[in-house]
N, C-alpha and C positions, 0 to 999 in steps of 0.2 A: 504494499500499499503506500502511496506517495503522501508525503507531508511536507508543507511549507512553514517554515519558522520565520516570522518577520520581527524586526527590532529597529529601533532609531526614531520612533515617534515621540512626540512631546510638544512642549510649549516653547515658542520663539516669538521674539518681537518683530515687528515689521521691517524688512530689510535683511534679516538674519538668514541663517542657513541651517538646514538639517539635511542628514543622510540617512536614507532608509535602506535596510539590507533585507533580503529574503534568500534563504537557503533551502533548496529541496534536498529530501532524504526520502529513503524507503527503497522499494523495489522498482527504480526507474533506471533504464539503461542510460539514456540520454534525454536532454531538454531541447527541444526544437525552438521555442520561443519563450521569452520571459518579459514581464512587463508588470506595470503598475496602473490600476484603476482608482478612482475616488469618487465618494458620494458624500455630498454635503446635505444637511437636512433640508427636506423639501425638493430636492433636486434628483435628477436620475444619475446613476453611476456613469461615469465618462471615463474615456481613456485619457490617461497622463502620458505614458510612454511605453512603448513595446520595442523589444530588441530580438531580431531574429538571429539564429545561430551564425548566419553569413549575411552580410549586407548591412544597410543603414538602418538605424532606428527610426520609429515613427513617433512623433510627439503630437499631444494635443495642442490646438492652436494658443490656448491661453498660458502656455508653459514654454513656448518655444523661446530659446535664447535664455531661459533661466534655469531650466533643469536639465540635468544631464543623466542618461541611463547607461550603465556599463555592466559587465559581466566578468565574473571569475569563473571560467570554465571548469578548472580542476575541482573547485568547490561546489559547482553547481548553485552558484550565487549570482543574484542581480542586484545591483546598487543603483539607487536613485539619489543623486546629489541635487538638493534644492536650494537655489540661490535667490537672493531678492525676493523673499517671501513676502506675501501681501495677505491681509485678512481673508480675501476671496479664495485663498488656497486652503482654508480650513476645511478639513473633512476627514473621513475615515478612509485611509488608503489601504487597497487591497493588492496583494500580490497574486499575479496569474501565470501559471505555466502552461504551455501547450507541450504534449509528447505525442509524436507521430511515429508509433512503432513500425507501421508500414503505410504504403501509399493510400492516400484517401481515408486513412483511419487515424483520427486524432483525439486525443483526450485532454480536456482542460481541468486544471486544479487550481483552487483558490485558497489564499491564506485567509486567516481569521480577520484580518483587518487590524490596523493600528492607527490610533488617532494622532492628527497633526492639528495644532492650534496655533494660530498666528494673531498675536494681540495687536490692537491698533493703538 
């Protein structure tokens, strides 16, 4: 069974930085994509950033230029570096990984969520 362990959430002032980490463990051979989504009160869950195993990452429009996603492949870990944080970034952040054991067969796994709060 695949499990995701998230860390790094917390409280930060406007303009500050946080770094989120998500590590996959369990019976998984490899991870195809890893990414982050977030959900604020009263809003739909939205893409923050997603990184494929090969190629360039995809960022949500509201975080482009401020957030950076990266991966530590040996540790099956994805990092989200968040800079210039704004109150609008306040949300629960969820780690997501996609594992495709064979062509056109993909499984998605979600973390439990970590709270990020940006004070104004």
